[in-house]
C-alpha positions in Angstrom: 22.8 16.8 -6.3 20.6 18.9 -8.5 17.9 21.1 -7.0 15.8 20.7 -10.1 15.9 16.9 -10.2 13.1 15.0 -8.5 14.2 11.5 -7.7 11.1 10.7 -5.7 10.5 7.3 -7.3 13.3 5.0 -8.6 12.6 3.2 -11.9 13.3 -0.2 -10.3 13.2 -0.5 -6.5 16.3 -2.2 -5.2 16.1 -5.6 -3.5 17.3 -5.7 0.1 20.4 -7.7 -1.0 21.3 -5.2 -3.8 20.7 -2.2 -1.5 23.0 -3.7 1.2 25.7 -4.6 -1.3 25.8 -1.0 -2.7 25.7 0.4 0.8 28.6 -1.8 1.9 31.0 0.0 -0.5 30.2 3.5 0.8 32.0 5.5 3.6 30.8 5.3 7.2 29.1 8.7 7.1 26.9 7.5 4.2 26.0 4.3 6.2 25.1 6.3 9.2 22.9 8.7 7.2 21.2 5.7 5.6 20.6 4.1 9.1 19.0 7.4 10.3 16.7 7.4 7.2 15.8 3.8 8.0 14.2 4.8 11.2 12.9 8.3 10.3 11.9 9.4 6.8 11.7 11.8 5.0 14.2 14.2 6.6 15.9 17.4 5.5 19.6 17.8 5.4 19.5 19.8 8.6 17.4 17.2 10.4 19.8 14.5 9.2 22.7 16.5 10.7 20.9 16.8 14.0 19.9 13.1 14.2 23.3 11.7 13.1 25.4 14.3 15.0 27.5 14.8 11.8 28.5 18.2 10.5 26.3 19.6 7.7 29.2 19.3 5.2 29.6 15.6 6.0 25.9 14.9 5.7 25.9 16.7 2.3 28.8 14.5 1.1 27.0 11.4 2.4 23.8 12.3 0.6 25.7 12.9 -2.6 27.3 9.5 -2.4 24.0 7.8 -1.6 22.3 9.6 -4.5 25.0 8.7 -6.9 24.4 5.0 -6.1 20.5 5.5 -6.2 20.1 4.5 -2.6 18.4 7.8 -1.6 15.8 9.8 -3.3 14.7 13.4 -2.7 11.7 15.6 -3.2 10.7 19.1 -2.1 9.3 19.4 1.4 5.5 19.9 1.6 6.0 22.1 4.7 8.7 24.3 3.2 9.2 24.2 -0.6 12.6 25.8 -0.3 13.9 22.6 1.3 14.4 19.1 0.0 13.7 16.0 2.1 15.5 12.6 1.6 14.3 9.0 1.9 15.7 5.6 1.1 15.0 3.9 -2.3 14.2 0.5 -0.9 
């Protein structure tokens, strides 16, 4: 995950089927983070940790896995430009 990369808009949005197929191969922590982002978006890493009840380190790992598969995008927060917020690429 690069702090300088803005993945706010995927080139080709994923279909629901393709999104679910990619998600199926990921660890449970990544699935939980994706589920939290389904209901509330965008969220910072800290907010995701609070909502999912996962440790910060596990959330960071899950976000990295989701970003590697282009399932999650990120941008800088409008409220606090030091933080990034995450959302699903669906």
